C-alpha positions in Angstrom: 5.6 4.7 9.8 3.5 7.9 10.1 0.2 8.1 8.4 0.3 10.0 5.1 -2.4 12.3 3.7 -3.9 12.2 0.2 -5.4 14.7 -2.2 -7.9 13.3 -4.7 -9.3 15.5 -7.5 -11.3 14.9 -10.7 -11.8 17.2 -13.7 -13.7 16.9 -16.9 -11.8 18.4 -19.8 -13.2 19.2 -23.3 -10.3 17.7 -25.1 -9.2 14.1 -26.0 -6.7 12.3 -23.7 -3.9 12.8 -26.2 -4.3 16.6 -26.1 -4.5 16.6 -22.3 -1.5 14.4 -22.0 0.4 16.9 -24.2 -0.7 19.7 -21.9 0.9 17.8 -19.0 4.1 16.6 -20.6 5.2 19.3 -23.1 7.0 22.1 -21.3 5.7 24.9 -23.6 2.1 23.6 -23.1 2.5 23.2 -19.4 3.3 26.9 -19.2 -0.1 27.7 -20.7 -1.8 26.7 -17.4 0.9 26.5 -14.7 4.3 27.9 -14.0 6.9 30.2 -15.4 9.5 27.5 -16.3 9.3 23.8 -17.0 11.7 21.1 -17.7 10.2 17.6 -18.0 11.5 14.3 -19.3 8.3 12.2 -19.5 10.0 8.7 -19.2 10.6 6.5 -16.2 13.4 8.1 -14.2 13.1 11.4 -16.1 13.1 14.8 -14.5 9.9 16.7 -13.4 10.8 20.3 -12.7 8.3 23.2 -12.8 8.7 26.7 -11.3 5.0 26.7 -10.3 4.5 30.3 -9.1 7.7 32.0 -10.4 9.0 31.7 -6.8 8.8 28.0 -6.0 10.1 24.9 -7.9 8.3 21.6 -7.8 10.8 18.8 -8.3 10.6 15.0 -8.7 11.1 12.2 -11.2 8.7 10.3 -13.4 7.9 6.8 -12.2 5.4 5.7 -14.8 4.5 7.1 -18.2 1.8 5.5 -20.3 1.3 7.8 -23.3 -2.1 9.5 -23.3 -3.4 7.4 -20.4 -1.3 7.7 -17.2 1.5 9.7 -15.5 3.0 9.1 -12.1 5.9 11.2 -10.7 7.5 11.9 -7.4 6.9 15.5 -6.1 8.2 18.0 -3.6 9.4 21.5 -3.3 13.0 22.7 -3.6 14.3 24.0 -0.3 11.4 22.5 1.7 12.0 20.3 4.7 8.3 19.5 5.1 7.7 18.3 1.5 11.2 17.9 0.0 11.7 17.0 -3.6 10.5 13.5 -4.5 8.9 12.9 -1.1 5.3 12.5 -2.3 3.7 10.9 -5.3 1.3 12.4 -8.0 -0.7 9.9 -10.1 -2.8 11.1 -13.0 -5.1 8.9 -15.0 -6.7 10.2 -18.3 -9.9 8.4 -19.2 -11.7 9.1 -22.5 -15.2 10.1 -21.7 -18.0 11.7 -23.8 -15.7 13.2 -26.4 -13.5 14.6 -23.7 -11.3 13.4 -20.9 -11.9 12.6 -17.2 -8.7 13.4 -15.3 -8.3 11.6 -12.0 -5.5 12.9 -9.8 -4.2 11.3 -6.6 -1.4 13.1 -4.7 -0.3 10.8 -1.9 2.5 10.8 0.7 1.8 14.3 2.1 3.0 14.6 5.7 0.1 16.5 7.4 -3.5 17.7 7.2 -2.1 21.3 6.7 0.0 20.2 3.7 -2.9 18.2 2.4 -5.1 21.3 2.5 -2.5 23.5 0.8 -1.9 21.0 -2.0 -5.7 20.5 -2.4 -6.1 24.2 -2.9 -3.2 24.3 -5.4 -4.4 21.3 -7.4 -8.0 22.7 -7.5 -6.6 26.0 -8.8 -4.3 24.5 -11.5 -6.8 21.9 -12.7 -9.4 24.8 -13.2 -6.7 26.5 -15.3 -5.9 23.3 -17.2 -9.7 22.9 -17.9 -9.8 26.3 -19.5 -6.7 25.7 -21.6 -8.0 22.3 -22.7 -11.3 24.0 -23.9 -9.2 26.4 -26.0 -9.6 29.4 -23.6 -6.9 31.6 -22.1 -7.1 31.2 -18.3 -5.5 34.7 -17.8 -2.8 35.7 -15.5 -2.2 33.3 -12.6 -3.2 34.9 -9.3 -0.8 32.4 -7.6 2.2 34.1 -9.3 4.8 35.0 -6.7 3.3 32.8 -4.0 5.8 30.8 -1.9 
């Protein structure tokens, strides 16, 4: 079996875990920080589908949902042979910390260092935007809009 590559990120958010969980599972709230369309069914086996940039759909299914504490879902890109839908795994833990939330993200199963670097850039970008929204601020237009 080939070695897989992993992205790990942490972010501190100025909102309680329940609010952060809602920002990651409610389609309307997801669109405040990422994407142009979202259809999510946050239950095991449920659909994860987000048009991240207006030009690229991320697709997978939820594997684990522990309200306000943990999400795990398969992840990939529609039309991609390199990272096809459901071929990698995103795990997100939300830990109450100092009146806010520590978000720990692990994205595993990526096929190459190049894909790992690209997903690292994407997660860093979108977690910055999520941090802004969680603090009650508008992150502004997404500079990744239209990116493929």
